[in-house]
N, C-alpha and C positions, 0 to 999 in steps of 0.2 A: 552420329553425324561427323564426317571427316573434316579436316581443317579447311579444305577447299570449299566444301558446301557451306561450312560455317561462315567463311569469308563472304561467299556470295549472298548468304542470308542477310548478313550485316549490311552489305552494299545495297541490297534491295530495299531493306526496311529502315535504314539509318535515318533518312529524312523524317519519317514518321516518329521514330524514337526521339529525335531531337525536338520535334514539334511538341510531342506529348510531355517530355521532360520540362521543357520551357514553360508550357502552359500550366503544368502542375505546380511549378515553382511560383508562377504568378498567382495561381489560385490560392495558395496558402497565405498569401499576403494581401489578398484583394480587399478593397475598401467596401464595407457593407452599406455605406451611405454616400456622402460626397465630400470631396476635399474642399478646403477654403479658397477656391479659385473660381473659374467660370464653369466648373462642373455642374452645378445645379441648373444653370442656363442651358448647357449642352444636353443634359438629361431631359429637360423640359422640351427642348426643340425636337429631340428624337422621339419622345413619347407622344407628343401632340402634332408632329410634323409641322413644327413652327419654323421661324426664321430667326436665328440668333444674331449676335452683333456682327458688324461687317468684318469680312466680306460674305458672311452668310453660311459658309461651309456646307453647301447643298449635298455633296456626295456623302460626307460623313453623316449628315442628318438622315439621309435616305437609308443608308446601310444600318445605322444605329436603330432606325425604326423597326427593322426586322428583329433585332435583339430585344427591343422593348416588348415584343409580342410573346416572348418566351414565358411559359408559366413557372418562373423561378423567382422566389422571394419577391422583392418589390423593385420598382423601376430603377433606382440608383444601382442596385446590384447588377441588373441586366445590362445596363450600358457600360458599367465598369468591366463586366465580363467581356464585352466587345473589345475593350482596350487590351485585356489579357490575351484574347485570341489574336489581335493584331501584333502584339509584342512577340508572341510565340511564332507567328507566321514569319516575322522578320528573321528569327533564328533559323527556321526551316529553309527559307529562300536563300539566306546567307550561306548556309551549309552547301546547298546545291550550286550556288554561284561559285564558291571557292573551289568546289570539287570538279564541277563540270566545265566551267569557263576558264578557271585559272590553273587547273591540273594539280590541285593540292590534294594530298592523301586524305582519306576519310578520317583518320584519327586526328590529324592536325585541323582539318576543316571542322570537325565536330567540336573540338576544344575551343577554337576561335568563335564559332557560331554561338555556342552557349554563353560565351562571355557577354553577349548582348543583353540577355535577360537579367544578368547579375550586375550590370553597370550602375554606377552611383545615381545617375539621373534616368537611365533607361528602365530600371526596375520600377521605381514609383510611377513612371509614365505608363506602365502597363497595368497599374492598379486603380486608376481613376479616369473618369469619363473624358474630361477636356483634353488631357495629354494623349489620349488615344489618337487625336488628330495628327500629332507629330509622329506617332508610330505608323500611322497610315501613310504619311509622307515618306518615311523611310522605306516602307514596303514598295511604294511606287518607284522610288529612286533605284532600288535594287532590280525591280522588274524592267525598268527602262534600260539599265545597264546590261541586263541579260540580252535584250533584243539588239542593243547597240553592238555588243560583241558578236552577235550572229549576223549583223548587217541587215536586220529586218526592220527597216525604217518606218514602214507603214504602221506596224503595230507599236513601235516606239512613239511615233507621233500621236497615235490614239491615246496611249498612256500618259503622255505629256499633257494632252488636253484634259483628260480625266483628273490628273493630279492637280491641275489648276482649279478644278471644281472642289478640291479638298482644301488646299492651303497654297494659293497661288503665290503669296509673298515669298515663301521659302523656295518654291520651285523656280521662280523667276531668277533667283540667284544662281541657279545651275545652268541657265541658258548659254552662257559663254562656253562652258565645258561641253555641253551637248552640241552646240554649233560646231565646235572643233571636231568632234567625232564625225559629225555629218559631213563636214568639208573634206576630211581625210578620206572617208570611204567613197564619197562621190568623186573625188579627184582620181582615185584608183580605178573606179569603174567607168568613169566618164559621166558627166552630168546628164541626167535623163529627166527631161521636163515632165514626162508622163508620171514617173515615179515621184517626183516632187509634188506634182498636182494631187496624186493619190494620198501622199502623206499629209498634205495640207487639208484635204477633205476629211481624213480621219482625225486630224487635230481638232477641227471644228466639231466633229462628231463627239469627241470626248468633252469638249467645252460645252456642248449642248445641255449637259446636266444643269448648267446655270439657268436654264429656262424654268427650272423648278421654282426659282425665287419669284418672278413676276406672276406665274400662274397660281402659286400658292398664296401670294399676297392678295390676289383678287378675291380669295375666299375668306379674307379677314380672320386668320388664325389668332389665337390668343397671344402668342409670341410672334410679333410681326415687325421686327426691328427695321425701322426706316421705310416700311411700307413700299418695297421696290416694285410697285406695279406700273410705274411710269418710267420712261427712259431716263429722265433726270434723276429720279430717286434711285433707280438701279445703278447708274454710274456713280452716284454719290456714295452708295454703299460699297460697290465693287472696288472702287479706288480708295476706300477707307478714309474719305475726306474728313469725316468727323474727328479722326485722331491725328490729323496732320499737325495741328498746333501743339497739343500736349506732348508730342514726341520731339519737340524742339526745346525741351526744358533743361537739358543737361549741361549744355555749353561745350566749347571746343575741347577743353581739358578732359571732360568726361569721356570723350571718345577713346582716348588712350587708356583710360581706366577700364572701359568696356572691353578693349582688347586684352587687357591683363586678366580680367575676370574670365573672358573667353578662353584664354590660354590655360589658366588654372583649372577651369572646368574640364578641358580636354585632357589635361595631364592626370587628373584624379579620377576621371570616369572609369578607367580600367586599371587603376593602381599603377600609373606610370608607363603604360603601354604606348604612350605618345612617342617616347624616345625610340623604341624599336620601329615604330611606324615611320618616323623620319628616316631612319637607317634603311628601312624597307623601300621607301620611295626612291632613295638614291640607287639602290640595286635595280629597281624596276626601270628607272630612267636610263640606265646603262644598256639594259637588254631590250626594253620595249619603249623607246623614246616617245613615239607618237601616242600610245595609250597612256603613258605616264603623264604626258602633257595634258591630255584630255581630263584625266582624273584629277590632276593638280588644279586645273582651271575650275572644275566643279567645286572643289574644296575652297579654293581661293575666293570664288564668287561669294560664298557664304560668309567667309571671314571678313571680307571688305564690307559687305552689307551690314553685318552686325556692328562693325566699328564706325562706319561712315554715315549710315542712314538712320539707325535707331535713335541715337542721341538721347538716351533715357535718363530720367532723374534717378538718383542712386537708390531710392526706395523701390524702384521697379527693375533692379538688376537681376532679380530672380527670373525674369523673362528670358534672359540670355541663355540659360540652360535649356529652356524649352525650345527656343528657336535654333539652338545649336545641335539639338538631338539628332536630326537626320545626318548631319555631317560627322557624327561620331562613328558611323559605319566605316568611314575611310580609315580610321585608326586601325580597325580590325582587318580591312582589306590590305592596306599597305604592309602591316606587320606580317600577315599570313603569306602574302605573295612574295615579299622580300625574303622570308625564311625559306620558302619553297625554292626560290632561285639559288639561295646559298647552299641548301642541301643538295640540289641537283648538280652542283659542281664537285661533289665529293664522290669517292668510290662507293659502290653499292653497300659494302659491309659497313663502312664508316657512316654512310648516309642513314642506314638503319639504326645504328647506335645513337647518332645525334638526333634522329627523329624521335626515338624513345625518350631521350633526355629532355628534348623540347616539350614533348607531350606531358612528361612528368612535371616539369616546371609550370606548364600551363594549367594542369589540373590543380596543382597547389594554389596557384594564383586564383583560379576559378573558385576553389573552395573558400579561400579567404574573402573574396568578393561576395560570395553567396552568404557566408556567415554574417558579414557586415550588413548586407541587404536585409536579411531576416531580422537581425537585432535592432537595426536603426531605421530602416526604410519601410518596413511592412505597415499595412494600414488596417489590419484585421479588427482592431478595436477603435477605429477612427469614427467616433460619433460626435466629435466636438462641434463642427459647424452645424450639423443637423439639429442637435439638441439646443445649441445657443439661440437659434432663431425661434424654435418652439418655446423656449423659455421667455423670449421677448414677447411672444404672442400671449402668454399667460397673464401678463400684467395689463393687457389692453381690453377694455370692455367692448361689447358688441357694437357694431355699426359706427366705430370711431374712425376719424381720419388718422392714419398712422404714417407719419413722416419717417422715411428710412434713408440712411446714408451709407454709401459704400456697396460695392458688388457683393461683399461677403454677407450682406444682409438682404439686399434687394433681390438677388438671384434666387436664394433659397425661399424667400417669401413668395416669389412668382411660382416656384416649383410646388410649394405646399398648396397654394390656391388653385393652380391650373391643372396639376397632375393628381395630387392626393385629395384635392377638394377640401382642404382644411381652412378654416377661418375665411371663408368666402365673403363673410359679412364686412370685413375690414376694407376700407378704401386705402389701399397701400400706395403711398405717394413717394416714389423714389425721387428725392429732392434734386439730385443731379440730372435726372432724366426728364424733368419737366419741360425743357426746351424741345423735346422730341414730340412731334404731333401725334404719333401713334400711341405714345404713353397716355397722353391726355384723352385720346379717343377711347382707349380701353377703359379708363376710369369712368367715362360717361356711359359706355355700353354695359359694363358689368355692375354699375351702381346707379340704377335709374333714380333720378331725383337729385343726384349730386351735381352741383353746378361746377363746371370746369372751364377754365379760361381757353379762349380760342385765338389762334394766330396763324397766319400763313407764312411767317418769316422762316428763313432757313435756320437749321440747327446752329446754335451759338450766338444768334443775334437777339434772342429773347432775354428778358431779365428774369432770372430765377427768383430773386427777392420779391419782385412785383407780383409774379404769378403765385408764389406761396402765400403772400398776404391776401391776394384776391380770393384764393381758396378758403382761407380762414374767414374772411369777412362775408363771403357769400353763402357759407354753410354754417351758420351760427348754431344750428340744432345738433351738430355733431361734436362729441368730445374730441380733443386733440391730444395725440400721444406721439412720442418720438422714440426711435431706436438708439438715440445718442443722448448724452447727458448735457451737452453744451451746444449753443448755436453760435458758431464761429464764422459763418460765411455771410452774416448780415441779412439772411433771408427773412427772418422774423424778429426785427428789433423790438425790444420790450417784452418778449415772451420769456417767462420763467418756467423752468422744468423742475418738477418734483419727482424723485425716482420711486418707481414701483417695480421691484425686481429688476429685470433686464430691459426695462423700458421706462419712460418718464411721462408724466402728465403735464400738459402745457397750460399755463395760465397767462392770459393776455394782460396788458396794462390796465390797471384799475381793479383786477381780480386779486383776492387774497390767496396766496399759494399755501393751501393747507394740505396736510398729509393724514391719511387714514392709517394710524399706526398698526392696528391689527391686520389690516389687509397687506400692508407692506411687509410685515414680518412673516405672515402666512406664505406669501409668495416666495420669500427666501427659504423658508423651511420646506417647500415643496418643489424646488427646482430639480431638474434632471442634471446630475453632474457625473454621468457615467465616464469612468476611466480617467478622469482628471486626477492628477497627483497619485496615480496608482502605478506601482512598478510593473514593468512588462509591457507598457503601452507607450511607445516612443512618440514624442511630439517635436516637430521641427520648429524653427524660429518663426516662420511665417504664421503657422497656426497659433503659436504663443502670442504673437503680436495682434492678430486679427480676431481671435476667438477667446483665448484663455484670459488675456488681460482685461477684457471687457467686464468680467465679473468683479474684479477688484475695483475697476473704475466706477461701476454703479454702486458698489457697496461703500466706497469712499464718498461718493456723492451723497448717499444717505447719511453718512456721518457728518458731512459738512452741513446738511440741512439741520440736523439736531444741534450742531455746534452753533449755528446762527440763531436758532431758537433759544439756546442757553445764553448766548451773548445778549440777545434782546431782553431776556428776563433779567439778566444781571444789570443791564443798563438802567432798569427801572427800579432797582433796589433803593430803598430809603430806610430811615430809622423806624418807619411805621410798617415796613414790609411784614406780612404775616408768615407764620411758619409754613403754611400751605404753599405760599409762593416760593419760599426757599426750597421746599421739597420738590416743587415743580422744576425749578432751575437745576437742582441736583439730578433729577431724573433725565432731563435733556442731556446733561453732560455725561451721564452714565451710558445712555443710548449712543451718544456720540463716540464714547470710548469703545463700546462693543463693536460698532461698525468699523471704526478705524482699525481695531485689532484684527477683525476678520480680513479686511483688505490687506493688511500687512502680512498676515500669515499666508494669504493666497499668493502674493507677489513680494517675496522677501527682499528682492534686490532693488526695489523701487524706493528711492530716497524720499519721495513725497509722502509715502505711507508711513515711513519711520518718523518723519517730521510731524505728520498729523497725529500719530500716536503719542509723540512727546507732548503735543498741545493738549491732547485729551487727558493725559496724566497731570499736566499742569492745572487744567480746569478743575480736576478732582482734588487738588491740593497735595498730590503725591509728587513732590518736587524731586526727590532723589531718583525716582523712576523716570521722570521726564528728562533728567540730565542724560541718562543712559541712551534714550531714544534720539535726543538731539545729536548726541555724539555719533550714534549709528548713522543718522541721516548725512552728516558731514563726511563720514567715512565712505559712504556710497557716492557722494558728490562733494568733493573737496572745495568746490566753489559755491556752495549753497549758502549764500549770504544771509538770508532770513533765518535759516536754521542756526547759524552762529549767533545771530542777534537774540533769538529766543533762548538759546542755551545760555548766553551771557546774563540775561535777565533772571532766568531760573537759578543760575549759580549765585548771582548777587543776592537774591532773596533767601538762598540757602546758607548765606554767610561765607561762601567760598569767594572771597574778594579778589585774591590773586588770580584765580582762574577766570573770574568775570572780567578783570582788566585785560587779560590776554585775549579773551574772546572779543571784547569790544575793539581792541586794536586790529584783530583779524578782520572784523567787519569793515573797519576804515581802510584796511589794505585792499579789500575787494571792492569797496564802494566808498571812495573818499568823500568826506563831508556828510556822512550819514548822521542825521540829527539824533536818533536814539543812542547811537554809540557815543557821540560827543557828550550827550547829557549823562550817560552812564559813567564815562571817565571823569567828568566834572564832579559828579556825586561822590565817586571814590576819593577824589582829592579833598572834598569837603569833610569827609569822615576820617581822613588821614590814612586811607588805604591805597594811596597811589603807589604802584609797584614799579613805575618806570625809572 
């Protein structure tokens, strides 16, 4: 094969090679289950043709349903595979756009296009179900730009409408830029009412995908968020009215911080390629001012929206990287187009030389990004969220009321019940979802005989505590369990939770909270802990916060239960206490120690567990070892007042009077007037050990 035919062969098949290479790269990191985000809900919607949370994402659900029918592995893998296909498709279409519409050489276009699948946030977005929505948004954006550059507005309008049926919130931010392109092209051709009318008709044709929501809602699917079968419910969901109040939680100062997070995200996405992108935009603006302005408005609309509209609380800043993902394509567009303009200004021989140098640099950068993605962002062993919820199920007896809190538990629970048909006996009560009528209706439909509160009030006006208490009072025949270890929202005052593995049994006021020791320990011995604390399986901070740490939280709660039992037995000691009672107290404290030690080993950087382990050593009379752990707790949290106080008491009882005095003074520094510290210093004075 001569050089010319080889070149033609590459030109013909390059898009497919790019697509296949990108897909293969996503496949080697694909999540086998689901990430600890909305992915279980997304998978449930696709598998059952349900309606997920507002605005419903009808197009993604319909397309994802076809992937759910593939005879491959189980449902999470199939929908994750959909995300991988979307991510690879972005690479293929980006290559074609750079080459065909911007005139960039195949080598440069291929290098820039493959950058997408190796991006810091774009790569994990191709591995998991929910983030495939943002990959699809990016694909729509590129396709719309393709037809814009060709002046084919009818097709562009259709894609704009269809893209709104995927994620209209992001696409709405691009409307100013799209409007600019439309205005410029219509101004050159002369405004044609017929063409505008055709475009509008195709826009509504694309939007018609939203009809899926009311039609499907009328069939009462298992996942039927908001039940958008009426005009009022449909608008409420479409406009995401349910989330308007929570998204005003950050405050004015937070908006500037959001922009900083956004800028940092853009800079690191492609290892600093944002700077060449800015340079490239300047080059484009000089040569193609109208197109540069349109592209700039597209990008600016997203930037302003993320800073001005979202107003997120800091714990939800992770959403910025998801919302920003479609805009990351501009970094590659501006960098590639700006480089092409710069190279076109050089003589042919110099252009060829600098093009090869540029490709070499890009390949090295791409290799670095790919290595980082594989080592830190792959999800091939990601079973954390999947196993955690199943572990919670293990501790819950049949036909119980199971109160769950947080999307990281509720969404997987829905998936297991409605898709895998596991634990369908449990009446799963998402405590935060009780205000939603469809949630209560589902409880009544799927659990005949369960008494469920009824109200016609709009979401947010109902009282979660009153409905939760009503459920308990009207269903006394069902045992009550919780996916969390503390009730902090006032929903069930007086309820005590005793931990059983990754769930807890509830005891109402007047009931004695007793623990079945053997059952509790059996559950811990038989939990699935795949890939936790194993090398070679990366875990991001969000997973660590929402899945990993729950294990130490529940194990620590079990330790607290035994500590309370030991303290109770200790309070009843008298001169006539039998040896058997002393042994019982010692057993409680030993079990307390075992559980606190497990929690500390699981989460070594948590000062609470180090402090509790110090208390356990203290209860066992091992004062020297308690000193070590109290000190460890204060190293992890230098303002841990109670840890300093207990350390001081243990030091005092160990005869370390000078150290005890220092620690009592530290307590007073942190908490002036602390009674225990004042008594401790007074005692040291009385025995002549005042070191001041």
